C-alpha positions in Angstrom: -44.2 -5.6 -13.2 -43.8 -9.3 -13.2 -46.4 -11.4 -11.4 -46.7 -15.1 -10.5 -49.1 -15.4 -13.4 -46.9 -13.8 -16.1 -45.2 -16.6 -17.9 -44.9 -18.6 -21.1 -45.5 -22.4 -21.0 -43.6 -24.6 -23.4 -45.9 -26.2 -26.1 -43.5 -29.0 -27.0 -43.5 -32.5 -25.6 -40.8 -33.4 -23.0 -40.0 -37.0 -22.2 -38.9 -37.2 -18.6 -37.4 -40.6 -19.3 -34.9 -39.0 -21.7 -32.0 -37.9 -19.4 -29.3 -35.5 -20.6 -25.7 -35.7 -19.4 -24.0 -32.8 -21.3 -25.9 -29.9 -22.8 -25.9 -26.3 -24.2 -28.6 -23.8 -22.9 -28.9 -20.5 -24.7 -31.3 -17.6 -24.6 -31.6 -13.9 -25.6 -32.6 -11.7 -22.7 -33.3 -8.0 -22.2 -34.5 -7.4 -18.6 -36.4 -4.3 -17.5 -36.5 -4.9 -13.8 -35.0 -7.4 -11.3 -36.4 -9.0 -8.2 -34.0 -10.7 -5.8 -33.2 -13.0 -8.7 -34.6 -13.0 -12.2 -35.5 -16.5 -13.4 -36.1 -16.4 -17.1 -36.3 -20.1 -17.7 -37.2 -23.2 -15.7 -37.3 -26.9 -16.5 -39.3 -29.1 -13.9 -40.0 -32.7 -13.4 -43.5 -32.7 -12.0 -43.6 -36.4 -11.2 -40.8 -36.2 -8.7 -41.5 -32.6 -7.9 -38.0 -31.6 -9.0 -38.5 -27.9 -9.7 -34.9 -26.9 -10.6 -33.7 -29.5 -13.1 -32.5 -26.6 -15.3 -32.9 -22.9 -14.6 -31.4 -19.7 -15.9 -31.1 -16.9 -13.3 -29.9 -13.2 -13.5 -28.3 -10.6 -11.3 -26.6 -7.4 -12.6 -23.1 -8.7 -11.8 -23.5 -12.5 -12.0 -25.6 -15.2 -13.6 -26.3 -18.7 -12.5 -27.3 -22.0 -14.2 -29.1 -24.4 -12.0 -28.3 -27.9 -13.1 -30.3 -30.8 -11.6 -30.7 -28.9 -8.3 -27.0 -27.9 -8.3 -26.5 -24.1 -8.0 -23.3 -22.5 -9.2 -22.6 -18.8 -9.7 -20.9 -17.5 -12.8 -19.3 -14.1 -12.3 -19.4 -11.3 -14.9 -16.6 -8.8 -15.4 -19.0 -6.2 -16.7 -22.4 -5.7 -15.2 -25.5 -6.4 -17.2 -27.5 -3.3 -18.2 -31.3 -3.0 -18.3 -33.0 -2.5 -21.7 -30.2 -4.2 -23.7 -30.2 -7.5 -25.5 -27.7 -10.1 -24.4 -27.1 -13.6 -25.8 -26.3 -15.8 -22.8 -25.2 -19.5 -23.1 -24.3 -22.1 -20.6 -22.6 -25.4 -21.4 -22.0 -28.4 -19.2 -19.5 -31.1 -20.1 -20.2 -34.0 -17.7 -17.0 -35.8 -18.7 -14.8 -32.9 -17.8 -17.2 -31.7 -15.0 -16.9 -28.2 -16.5 -19.5 -25.4 -16.5 -18.9 -22.6 -19.0 -20.6 -19.3 -19.5 -20.7 -17.4 -22.8 -22.0 -13.8 -23.0 -22.5 -12.4 -26.5 -20.2 -15.2 -27.9 -17.4 -14.7 -25.5 -16.3 -17.1 -22.8 -16.6 -15.0 -19.6 -16.4 -17.6 -16.8 -15.9 -21.3 -16.2 -15.7 -23.6 -13.2 -15.1 -27.3 -12.5 -18.1 -28.8 -10.8 -19.5 -32.3 -11.1 -23.3 -32.3 -10.7 -23.3 -36.1 -10.5 -26.9 -35.9 -11.9 -28.6 -35.9 -15.2 -31.1 -33.3 -16.5 -34.6 -34.3 -17.4 -38.2 -33.0 -17.0 -41.7 -32.8 -18.4 -42.6 -29.1 -17.9 -40.8 -25.9 -19.0 -41.6 -22.3 -18.9 -40.0 -18.8 -19.4 -40.3 -15.7 -17.2 -41.2 -17.5 -13.9 -40.0 -19.7 -11.1 -42.0 -20.5 -8.1 -41.9 -17.3 -6.0 -42.6 -13.7 -6.9 -39.1 -12.6 -5.8 -37.7 -14.9 -8.5 -39.9 -13.6 -11.3 -38.5 -12.1 -14.5 -39.5 -8.7 -16.0 -38.3 -8.0 -19.5 -38.0 -9.5 -23.0 -36.8 -13.0 -23.7 -36.3 -14.8 -27.0 -34.5 -17.8 -28.7 -34.6 -20.1 -25.7 -33.0 -23.3 -26.9 -31.5 -26.4 -25.2 -29.3 -28.9 -27.0 -28.4 -32.3 -25.6 -24.8 -31.8 -26.7 -22.2 -29.1 -26.4 -22.1 -26.5 -29.1 -18.6 -25.5 -30.3 -17.4 -21.9 -29.8 -17.7 -21.0 -33.4 -21.4 -21.9 -33.5 -22.1 -20.0 -30.3 -20.4 -16.9 -31.9 -22.5 -17.2 -35.0 -25.6 -17.5 -33.0 -24.6 -14.5 -31.0 -23.8 -12.4 -34.1 -27.2 -13.2 -35.6 -25.7 -15.2 -38.4 -27.6 -18.4 -37.4 -30.9 -19.3 -35.9 -30.1 -22.8 -34.8 -33.0 -24.5 -32.9 -32.4 -26.7 -29.9 -33.1 -30.5 -30.3 -34.2 -30.8 -26.6 -36.1 -27.6 -26.2 -36.8 -25.5 -29.3 -37.9 -21.9 -29.4 -39.8 -22.3 -32.6 -42.1 -25.0 -31.1 -43.9 -22.2 -29.4 -45.1 -21.0 -26.0 -48.5 -20.5 -24.4 -48.4 -17.0 -23.0 -50.1 -15.9 -19.7 -50.2 -12.2 -18.9 -47.3 -11.7 -21.4 -47.0 -10.1 -24.8 -45.3 -11.5 -27.9 -44.1 -9.6 -30.9 -42.2 -10.5 -34.0 -38.8 -9.0 -34.9 -36.2 -9.9 -37.5 -33.1 -11.8 -36.4 -31.0 -8.7 -37.0 -32.9 -6.8 -34.4 -31.0 -8.5 -31.6 -27.6 -7.4 -32.9 -28.5 -3.7 -33.2 -27.0 -2.9 -29.9 -26.6 0.8 -30.2 -30.0 2.4 -29.5 -28.5 5.8 -29.0 -27.6 8.5 -29.1 -29.7 9.8 -26.3 -30.2 13.5 -25.5 -31.1 15.3 -22.3 -32.5 18.9 -22.8 -32.7 21.6 -20.2 -34.1 25.2 -20.2 -32.1 28.3 -20.1 -29.7 28.3 -17.2 -26.4 29.8 -16.0 -23.2 28.2 -17.4 -22.3 26.6 -14.0 -25.6 24.7 -14.0 -25.1 23.6 -17.6 -21.6 22.3 -16.7 -23.1 20.5 -13.7 -26.0 18.9 -15.6 -23.9 17.2 -18.3 -21.1 16.2 -16.1 -23.5 14.7 -13.5 -25.2 12.7 -16.3 -21.9 11.2 -17.3 -21.2 13.3 -20.4 -20.0 16.7 -21.7 -21.6 19.6 -23.4 -21.4 19.4 -27.2 -18.7 21.2 -29.1 -19.4 21.7 -32.8 -16.5 21.3 -35.2 -18.3 22.5 -38.4 -21.3 24.4 -39.7 -23.0 21.0 -40.4 -22.8 20.1 -36.7 -24.2 23.5 -35.7 -27.2 23.0 -38.0 -27.7 19.5 -36.6 -28.1 20.8 -33.1 -30.6 23.5 -34.1 -32.7 21.0 -36.2 -32.6 18.4 -33.5 -33.8 21.0 -30.9 -36.6 22.2 -33.2 -37.8 18.7 -33.9 -37.6 17.5 -30.2 -39.1 20.4 -28.4 -40.8 22.6 -31.0 -42.7 24.5 -28.3 -39.6 25.8 -26.6 -38.6 28.6 -28.8 -35.8 29.8 -26.5 -33.8 26.6 -27.2 -33.6 27.0 -30.9 -31.0 29.7 -30.9 -28.1 29.2 -28.5 -26.6 26.4 -26.4 -23.7 26.3 -24.0 -20.5 24.6 -25.0 -17.8 23.2 -22.6 -14.9 25.6 -23.2 -13.8 28.7 -21.2 -10.9 31.1 -21.1 -11.1 32.3 -17.5 -7.6 31.4 -16.5 -5.7 32.9 -19.4 -7.3 35.3 -21.8 -7.6 34.0 -25.3 -6.7 30.4 -24.4 -9.8 28.4 -24.4 -9.8 25.1 -22.6 -12.3 22.4 -21.6 -13.7 23.3 -18.2 -13.6 19.7 -16.9 -9.9 18.9 -17.6 -8.2 22.2 -18.6 -7.0 20.7 -21.9 -6.6 23.1 -24.8 -9.4 23.3 -27.4 -8.3 23.0 -31.0 -11.5 21.9 -32.8 -14.2 24.5 -31.9 -15.9 26.1 -35.0 -15.9 29.9 -34.3 -18.0 32.3 -36.2 -16.3 35.1 -38.1 -14.7 37.7 -35.8 -15.0 35.6 -32.6 -13.7 35.4 -30.0 -13.7 39.1 -29.4 -14.8 39.6 -25.8 -11.4 40.0 -24.2 -11.5 39.5 -20.4 -15.2 40.4 -20.3 -16.5 37.3 -22.2 -15.0 34.1 -20.9 -17.8 31.5 -21.8 -18.9 30.2 -25.2 -22.2 29.3 -26.8 -23.4 27.8 -30.1 -24.8 30.5 -32.4 -26.2 30.0 -35.9 -23.0 31.1 -37.7 -20.6 29.4 -35.2 -19.2 29.6 -31.7 -19.1 33.0 -29.9 -17.7 34.1 -26.6 -20.1 35.7 -24.2 -20.2 36.9 -20.6 -20.5 34.0 -18.1 -22.4 35.9 -15.4 -25.2 37.7 -17.2 -26.2 35.0 -19.8 -28.6 32.1 -19.5 -28.5 29.6 -22.4 -30.1 26.2 -23.0 -28.3 23.0 -22.3 -28.2 19.7 -24.3 -26.3 16.7 -23.0 -25.6 14.0 -25.6 -24.9 10.3 -24.6 -24.0 7.4 -26.8 -25.8 5.1 -24.4 -27.7 5.5 -21.2 -25.4 5.6 -18.2 -25.9 3.5 -15.1 -26.1 5.5 -11.9 -25.2 4.2 -8.4 -27.1 5.3 -5.4 -24.6 5.0 -2.5 -24.9 5.5 1.2 -28.2 3.7 1.4 -26.7 0.6 3.0 -28.3 -1.5 0.3 -26.0 -4.2 -1.0 -28.0 -5.6 -3.9 -27.0 -4.0 -7.1 -30.6 -4.0 -8.3 -31.4 -1.6 -5.5 -28.4 0.6 -6.1 -28.3 0.9 -9.9 -30.5 3.5 -11.6 -30.8 4.7 -15.2 -31.9 8.3 -16.0 -34.7 9.0 -18.4 -36.2 12.3 -19.5 -40.0 12.7 -19.7 -39.9 16.3 -20.7 -37.5 19.2 -21.0 -35.6 19.6 -17.7 -37.6 16.8 -16.2 -35.6 13.7 -15.1 -36.7 10.4 -13.6 -34.2 7.8 -12.3 -35.5 4.2 -12.6 -33.9 1.5 -10.6 -33.2 -2.1 -11.6 -35.3 -3.0 -8.6 -38.4 -1.5 -7.1 -36.8 1.9 -6.3 -37.1 5.2 -8.2 -35.9 8.7 -7.7 -38.3 11.3 -9.1 -39.4 14.8 -8.6 -42.8 15.4 -7.1 -43.7 19.1 -6.9 -40.6 20.9 -5.7 -39.0 18.0 -4.0 -37.0 15.0 -5.1 -38.2 11.8 -3.6 -36.6 8.3 -3.3 -39.6 6.0 -3.5 -40.5 2.3 -3.7 -42.8 2.5 -6.6 -44.1 -1.1 -6.3 -45.4 -0.5 -2.8 -45.9 3.2 -3.4 -43.9 4.3 -0.4 -41.7 7.4 0.0 -38.4 6.4 1.5 -36.7 9.8 1.7 -37.0 13.4 0.5 -34.0 15.4 -0.7 -33.2 18.8 0.8 -33.5 21.8 -1.6 -30.3 23.0 -3.3 -29.4 25.8 -5.6 -28.8 23.2 -8.3 -31.8 21.3 -7.4 -31.0 17.9 -8.9 -30.2 14.6 -7.1 -26.9 13.9 -8.9 -23.9 14.2 -6.6 -23.6 14.2 -2.8 -26.9 15.4 -1.3 -28.6 15.4 2.1 -31.8 13.4 2.3 -34.3 13.0 5.1 -35.1 9.4 5.7 -38.8 8.6 6.5 -39.0 4.9 6.1 -36.4 2.4 7.4 -33.9 1.0 4.9 -31.5 -1.8 6.1 -32.5 -1.0 9.7 -31.4 2.6 9.6 -33.2 5.1 11.8 -35.1 8.0 10.3 -33.4 11.3 10.0 -30.9 13.1 7.7 -28.6 11.0 5.6 -25.9 12.0 3.0 -26.5 10.0 -0.1 -24.7 10.0 -3.4 -26.1 9.5 -6.9 -23.3 9.2 -9.4 -22.3 7.7 -12.7 -18.7 7.2 -11.5 -17.3 3.7 -11.8 -15.8 1.7 -8.9 -12.3 2.8 -9.7 -13.4 6.5 -9.7 -14.3 9.0 -7.0 -17.4 11.1 -7.2 -16.8 14.8 -6.4 -19.6 16.6 -4.6 -20.6 18.1 -8.0 -21.0 14.6 -9.4 -17.9 14.8 -11.6 -15.5 11.8 -11.6 -11.8 11.6 -11.0 -9.6 8.5 -10.6 -10.0 7.0 -7.2 -6.2 6.9 -6.7 -6.2 10.7 -6.8 -8.6 11.0 -3.8 -6.8 12.4 -0.8 -3.4 12.6 -2.5 -2.6 16.1 -1.0 -3.6 18.0 -4.1 -7.0 19.1 -5.5 -8.4 17.2 -8.4 -12.1 17.9 -8.2 -13.2 21.2 -9.5 -15.1 21.8 -6.2 -12.0 20.6 -4.2 -14.1 18.0 -2.4 -11.6 15.2 -3.0 -9.4 16.4 -0.1 -12.2 16.5 2.4 -13.0 13.8 5.0 -10.0 11.7 4.1 -10.7 9.1 6.7 -8.4 6.1 6.4 -9.5 4.0 9.4 -12.8 2.7 10.7 -13.1 1.5 14.2 -15.6 -1.1 15.6 -17.8 0.1 18.5 -15.9 -2.0 21.0 -12.4 -0.9 20.1 -10.1 -0.3 23.1 -6.8 1.3 22.5 -5.4 -0.2 25.8 -5.8 -3.7 24.5 -3.4 -5.2 22.0 -4.8 -6.8 18.9 -4.7 -10.5 18.4 -2.5 -12.3 15.9 -4.0 -12.5 12.4 -2.0 -15.7 11.7 -3.0 -19.3 12.0 -5.3 -20.6 14.7 -3.4 -21.3 17.8 -1.0 -18.4 17.5 -1.7 -16.1 20.4 1.2 -13.6 20.2 1.0 -10.7 17.8 4.3 -10.3 15.8 5.8 -6.9 16.0 8.3 -6.1 13.3 10.8 -3.4 13.7 13.3 -1.6 11.5 16.2 0.4 12.8 18.0 2.7 10.5 21.1 4.2 12.2 22.2 7.5 10.7 25.2 8.3 13.0 27.2 6.8 15.8 29.3 8.5 18.5 31.4 6.3 20.9 33.0 7.3 24.2 35.4 4.5 25.3 36.3 6.1 28.6 32.6 6.2 29.6 31.6 3.0 27.8 28.7 4.6 26.0 27.3 4.8 22.5 25.2 7.7 21.2 23.0 6.8 18.3 20.9 8.9 16.0 18.4 6.6 14.3 15.0 6.1 12.8 12.9 3.5 14.7 10.0 2.0 12.8 7.5 -0.5 14.2 5.1 -2.5 12.0 2.1 -4.5 13.2 -1.3 -5.7 12.2 -4.6 -4.7 13.9 -7.4 -7.0 12.8 -9.9 -5.0 14.7 -10.0 -2.1 12.2 -10.6 -1.7 8.5 -9.0 0.8 6.1 -10.5 2.9 3.4 -9.1 3.7 0.0 -5.4 2.9 0.7 -2.9 4.1 -1.9 0.0 2.2 -3.3 2.3 5.1 -2.1 2.6 4.7 1.6 3.3 8.4 2.1 -0.3 9.1 1.0 -1.7 6.8 3.8 -0.5 9.0 6.7 -2.6 8.8 9.9 -3.4 12.3 11.4 -1.8 13.0 14.8 -5.2 13.2 16.5 -6.2 9.8 15.1 -2.8 8.3 16.3 -3.9 8.9 19.9 -7.0 6.8 19.4 -5.1 3.8 18.1 -3.2 1.1 20.0 0.5 1.1 19.3 3.3 -1.0 20.9 5.7 0.6 23.4 9.3 -0.6 23.2 11.7 0.1 26.1 15.4 0.8 25.7 16.9 -1.4 28.5 20.5 -0.4 28.5 20.0 3.4 28.9 19.9 5.7 31.9 16.4 6.1 33.1 13.1 4.7 31.8 13.5 5.5 28.1 11.1 4.0 25.5 9.4 4.7 22.2 6.9 7.6 22.0 3.9 8.4 20.0 4.1 12.2 20.0 4.1 15.1 17.6 7.5 14.0 16.2 6.2 10.5 15.4 4.5 9.6 12.1 2.1 6.7 11.5 1.2 5.4 8.1 -0.6 2.4 6.6 1.1 0.1 4.1 -1.2 -1.5 1.5 -0.2 -5.1 1.1 -3.4 -6.8 0.0 -6.1 -6.4 -2.6 -9.4 -4.8 -1.9 -11.5 -6.7 0.6 -14.8 -5.4 -0.6 -16.6 -2.3 -1.9 -18.5 -0.4 0.8 -21.9 0.4 -0.6 -23.3 1.8 2.6 -21.3 5.1 2.6 -22.0 8.0 0.3 -18.8 7.6 -1.8 -16.7 5.2 -3.6 -15.0 3.3 -0.8 -12.6 0.4 -1.1 -12.2 -1.5 2.1 -9.0 -3.2 3.1 -8.6 -5.6 6.0 -6.6 -4.6 9.1 -5.4 -8.2 9.3 -3.7 -8.0 5.9 -2.4 -4.4 5.9 0.0 -3.0 8.4 0.5 0.1 10.6 3.9 1.6 10.5 5.0 3.9 13.4 8.2 5.9 12.7 10.1 8.3 14.9 13.7 9.6 15.0 15.5 9.2 18.3 18.9 10.2 19.7 19.7 7.9 22.6 22.8 7.1 24.7 23.2 3.4 25.2 25.5 1.9 27.9 28.0 -0.6 26.5 30.0 -3.3 28.2 33.4 -3.2 26.5 36.0 -5.9 27.2 39.3 -4.0 26.9 41.8 -6.8 27.6 43.1 -6.7 24.0 43.1 -2.9 23.8 44.2 -1.4 21.4 43.8 -4.5 19.1 40.4 -5.4 20.3 37.0 -6.0 18.5 34.0 -4.8 20.5 30.2 -4.6 20.2 27.6 -2.5 21.7 23.9 -3.4 21.9 20.6 -1.7 21.6 18.7 -3.8 24.1 14.9 -3.6 23.3 12.0 -4.9 25.3 8.3 -4.9 24.4 6.6 -3.2 27.4 3.0 -3.2 26.2 2.3 -6.9 27.1 4.1 -10.1 27.9 5.5 -12.5 25.4 2.3 -14.5 25.3 0.6 -11.6 23.6 3.3 -9.6 21.8 6.5 -10.9 20.3 9.2 -9.4 18.1 9.1 -10.7 14.6 12.8 -11.7 14.5 12.9 -13.1 10.9 11.4 -10.0 9.3 13.0 -7.3 11.4 15.8 -5.3 9.9 18.7 -3.1 11.2 21.1 -1.1 9.1 23.7 1.6 9.4 23.9 4.3 6.8 26.7 6.5 8.2 30.4 6.4 7.6 31.9 3.1 8.6 35.2 4.6 9.6 34.9 6.5 12.9 37.7 8.2 14.8 38.4 5.2 17.0 36.4 2.4 15.4 35.4 0.7 12.2 31.7 0.0 12.3 30.1 -3.0 10.6 26.5 -3.6 9.8 24.4 -4.4 12.9 22.9 -7.8 13.5 19.8 -8.8 15.4 20.3 -11.2 18.4 17.2 -12.7 20.1 17.0 -12.8 23.9 15.6 -15.8 25.6 14.5 -16.5 29.2 12.4 -13.4 29.7 8.7 -12.9 30.4 8.7 -10.1 27.8 9.9 -10.3 24.3 13.4 -8.9 24.0 15.9 -8.2 21.2 19.4 -7.0 21.0 20.6 -5.0 18.0 24.3 -5.7 18.1 26.7 -3.2 16.4 30.1 -4.8 15.7 33.1 -2.4 16.3 36.6 -3.0 15.2 39.1 -0.7 16.8 41.4 1.3 14.5 44.8 0.7 16.2 46.8 3.2 14.1 46.5 5.9 16.7 47.9 3.6 19.5 50.7 2.3 17.3 51.7 5.8 16.3 51.4 7.4 19.8 52.0 4.5 22.2 53.9 1.6 20.7 56.2 3.6 18.4 57.5 6.1 21.1 57.8 3.3 23.7 59.7 1.1 21.3 62.1 4.0 20.5 62.6 4.6 24.2 63.3 1.0 24.7 65.9 1.0 22.0 67.5 4.1 23.5 67.7 2.3 26.9 69.1 -0.8 25.3 71.7 1.2 23.3 73.2 2.5 26.6 74.6 -1.0 27.1 76.9 -0.2 24.2 78.3 2.9 25.9 81.8 2.7 27.4 81.5 1.2 30.9 83.7 4.0 32.3 81.0 6.7 31.6 78.5 5.5 34.1 76.8 8.9 34.5 76.0 9.1 30.8 74.7 5.6 30.7 72.5 5.9 33.8 71.2 9.4 32.9 70.2 8.2 29.4 68.4 5.1 30.8 66.7 7.1 33.6 65.5 9.7 31.1 64.0 6.9 29.0 62.4 5.4 32.1 60.8 8.8 33.2 59.4 9.4 29.7 58.1 5.9 29.6 56.4 6.4 33.0 54.8 9.6 31.8 53.5 7.9 28.6 52.1 5.1 30.7 50.3 7.7 32.9 48.8 9.5 29.9 47.6 6.3 28.3 46.0 5.1 31.6 44.1 8.4 32.1 42.6 8.1 28.5 41.2 4.7 29.1 38.5 3.3 31.5 39.9 2.3 34.9 39.5 -1.5 34.7 40.4 -4.0 37.4 42.2 -6.1 34.8 45.3 -5.5 32.7 44.9 -4.4 29.2 47.4 -5.4 26.5 48.7 -1.8 26.3 49.2 -1.8 30.0 51.3 -5.0 29.8 53.4 -3.5 27.0 54.1 -0.3 28.8 54.9 -2.1 32.1 57.2 -4.4 30.2 59.0 -1.5 28.7 59.4 0.1 32.1 60.6 -3.1 33.6 63.1 -3.6 30.8 64.6 -0.2 31.3 64.7 -0.7 35.1 66.7 -3.9 34.5 69.0 -2.1 32.1 69.7 0.5 34.8 70.3 -2.3 37.3 72.8 -3.9 34.9 74.5 -0.5 34.6 75.0 -0.4 38.4 76.4 -3.9 38.4 78.7 -3.1 35.5 79.9 0.1 37.2 80.8 -1.9 40.4 82.8 -4.3 38.2 84.6 -1.5 36.5 85.6 0.1 39.8 86.8 -3.2 41.2 89.1 -3.8 38.2 90.4 -0.2 38.3 91.3 -0.1 42.0 91.9 -3.8 42.7 93.6 -5.3 39.7 93.9 -9.2 39.9 97.3 -9.3 38.0 100.7 -7.5 38.7 101.8 -4.9 36.2 103.8 -6.2 33.3 105.5 -4.8 30.4 103.5 -5.4 27.3 103.5 -4.1 23.7 101.3 -1.1 22.9 97.7 -2.0 21.8 95.2 0.1 19.9 92.3 1.3 22.2 89.3 -1.0 22.3 86.3 0.9 20.8 84.0 -0.6 23.4 86.0 -0.9 26.6 88.9 1.6 25.9 92.4 0.8 26.9 92.0 0.3 30.6 90.2 -3.1 30.7 91.6 -6.3 29.4 89.7 -8.1 26.7 88.6 -11.0 28.9 87.8 -9.0 32.0 84.8 -9.4 34.3 83.3 -6.1 33.1 83.4 -7.3 29.5 81.6 -10.5 30.4 78.9 -8.6 32.3 78.3 -6.2 29.4 77.9 -9.1 27.0 75.6 -10.9 29.4 73.4 -7.8 29.8 73.1 -7.4 26.1 72.2 -11.0 25.4 69.8 -11.2 28.4 67.9 -8.0 27.4 67.7 -9.0 23.8 66.5 -12.5 24.7 63.8 -11.2 27.0 62.6 -8.7 24.4 62.3 -11.4 21.7 60.6 -13.9 23.9 58.1 -11.3 25.2 57.2 -10.1 21.8 56.7 -13.6 20.4 54.3 -14.3 23.3 52.7 -10.8 23.3 51.9 -10.6 19.6 51.1 -14.2 19.3 48.4 -13.8 21.9 47.0 -10.7 20.3 47.0 -12.2 16.8 45.8 -15.6 18.0 
């Protein structure tokens, strides 16, 4: 343990009058244990009592150079590990105001920062700052400071142990006066021998499930020999490591089984087929009775899983960092642990800080070994090891937690992995993805997506996550219309559609959101605890509105990056902000909307019918439709029986206390039916009536009966058309056409009456005496009775011209108005 007195004082002479602008500061470090911060070097100006002219500070996930009382964190992509040498360099270029960090010869971070001060001092030391919580525990070497910037190639050569360049401002070789510290000499190459492994963890005879658990929980797998040489290696290693344990010199478990399919041996942890195992002669031979495998002197052999107990060895290339989660600790030094073995089957987990997890008697204890305090004791389990998700009884407060039972997790899984209850690791994305990925199926348990604050109220709407001053929360909607049915006579529109509402709720946070929104579904019971907007359908019969019932579905769409990692829960939890990720509430509706059709131009009219929406949950000052980002679409057939449907458009509604929106569906009437069944028959009847003016005037009964028949049929057609349309107080264009046709036929009949009177007058009251005249051929129009310039002839010609003129003028005006 570091103390305030454990330090090394620099023997060289430092001139405080010599001030450094740009510099390079390098050191080799191997820390054992971290206080709140680990200060491994300090330069001080004692005259002005400037204690932080140049300092090097460590954390597991970041480092920090202190430059003339200017503090600036430098982040690390990979965490520092205890008991490993690192070559750490900082450079400061005062001209570019650039601080750069190099770890093992690689530039890992840089930032622009102008310190506006020079570095100087008259006192330097290693391993200490001014407070105990800043002390350094570990090894340090090659601490050098240059008053210039080393180039990258030189830093790489120093890191790779190819050079031992001494600093011209502070030099390691000048020497240090040690106080409560130990020095030892090593060759330069010692620092670059990074691989200190392999490491081995040995365990007594146990069932196969315990062997599987032990190695997986330690972050490795059971060994699988591929040759006789490897089998001999394991036996020799066991005999040399634990010569007193004779039971572990014969047989060890290996990680393959054939439980699912006889004769097909797969790795138990991923079900991949084994193709490398070195079997002894005649094996496997156990059929369905022997489904596990062990290492035997001649090779691998299959044995019964239930009745055998074999030894376990777990090999690791390097010691794995454990994370102790659910403790509410946030400092990595208090969360990170490394497992060590002090005897066969005996583990101890040493933390980067003052915590340890160790077994005392029959119980595992979480202790503060600096203050010698037991923080918590683990409950007993069949597999009585702390790796995995376990229940602990808290006896001393940590982070203000009350005493009592807590579920804590000790795991080797990384932040992008999920820890199963049995301490195995799976990708975090596969957690709660509706299929089992953990061998113990614990990945689909407690799939909670939402965390509420204690003061959450579902009756109050959330506030806007936007800029300050915005008070109304934007509600985005999406309407996907699947089918449309229109009733012109009733002026209604029946829609089948999916209505989706999207909003932010900055009062909640989300856990472990997936990129696939279908995997972020909110359970129905949870939906009832959340606030959701209520949208009313204004132009419907009754009080219809959106519903959050069993037919509705709610999901969370991931739109942002991870806000933070939650270390206070017993699992790998990525937290997403409710102000950056949205709720989506979807439900399918079938609703009849009341339309306001204007049928003046029927059947050549273009109509629209609206879905009139209104937010009922709060007034416009709190909730408002997000007009710009709301979408409406129609997916059905654009050609209906009576209309052609275009894509809907969103129309905002002003002058209302509540936010309102109209989804307008444009409708273009398909006039083919009317042309075929109204205009064409009426035109034919009109032509028939007009043709009667070309009949001989003498056959009055034929002319009148033909015209009257056309008039009656036209009146019947008018009645049928009128009953198939809404009863409006105004005339429709089809009404005008039919009334015009009826009027024209009526006038034609009137002309027939007038012509008949003229015919009778000329027949019974001739205006000229009889005279002898040569014989003429009968007139095809008037016959032989009437003279060519008679009154009847003039009336017939007048009737024809008048009817034709009226028809032409009317059609020019009629169709011009429609097309205009």
